N, C-alpha and C positions, 0 to 999 in steps of 0.2 A: 223532059228530064226523065231519064230512065232510072230504074231501081238501083243500078250499079253506081251511077254518078251521084244519086241522092245519098247513098251509103258512104261515098268517099268525100262528100262535102264537109268542109271543116265546121266544127261546132264550137264556136268561140265561147258560148255560154258554158259549155261543159269544161273547156280548158280553164277558163277563169274561175269557175266554181271549184274545180278540183285543186287548182293552185291555192286558192284562198283556204280551202279545207286542209290542205297539206301544211300551210302555215299555222293554222289553228292546232293541228295535230302536234306539230313541233313545240308549240307553246304548252300544250298538255304534257308533252315529254319533258320539258324543262321543269314544269311544276312537279311531275312525278319524281324526277331526279333530285330536286331540292327536298321534297318530302322524304325520299328514301334516305338521304344523308341525315336529316333531322331525326328520322326514326331510328337510325343506327345509334344516335346519341342516347335514346331512351333505353336501349339495350345495354348501355354501359352500367346501368344500375345492377345488372346481373353480376358484373365483375366485383362490385362492392358487397353483394349479398352472399358471396361464397358459393356453396353448392346448391342453392335453391333453384337455380334455373336449369332447364334442359337445353344444352348447347346446340344439339342438332336441329331442332325446329327453329331456333333463333337464327342460326346460320343459313339454313335452307330458305326460310322465309325472307331473310334479308337479300339473298341472292336472287330470288324470284322477283321481289319488288324492285330490285335495282336493274337487273339485266333483261327481264322479259319485256318491259315496255320499249326498250331500245331495239331489241331484236324485232319486235312487232312493227315498230316504226320503219325500220330499214326494209322489211319485206313489203310493207304497204307502199313505201316510196317506189320501190322497183316495180311492183304490180301496177301502180298508177301510171308510171311513165310508159310501161309496155302497152297498157290499154290506150293511152293517149296517142302513142305513135301508130298503133293499129287503127286509130280512129273509132274506137269503141267508147261507149259511155263509161266514164271513170269516176264520176263524182261520189258514188256510193262507197268506193274503196276506202278513202280516208275516214268516212263516218264509221264504217265497220272497224277500222283500225283503232279509232279513238275508243270505241266500246270495248274492244279486246284488250287494249292497254289498261283501261279502267278495271276490267275484271281481273287481269293478271296482277295488277298492283294490289287490289283488294284481297286476292287469294294469298299473295306473298305477305301482306300485313297480317292476315288472319293466322297464317302458319307461324309467323314470328311471334304473335301474341300468345299462341298456345304454349310456347316454351318459357314465357315470363310469368311468374306468379302474380296474382291479382294485386297483392300489396305493393308490388314494384311498379305497376302501371300507373 
């Protein structure tokens, strides 16, 4: 077996592991989406409090925590498919995607929390 045919040989373990991790990534995405919706309900306290809240951090943080995980998941899905089609190792791409989605959600939540006074959280 030459080096070229060894490189072109299908890696079923990589395909199955990547597929399973993509499913896990989309489960994380569903959890982040649900959490983002419930976090927007906590910012409704700002509407009742009048002028105590800073609107810009709340809005920007909500946008980051809502849309950044979705964008990251779509990019990770495309990159994973391209790597699988090219027969490259791809299982690490969804793992990195899950980590990036978690960081983006945490950043969005932190930014949102800076605009809400401590008494309203």
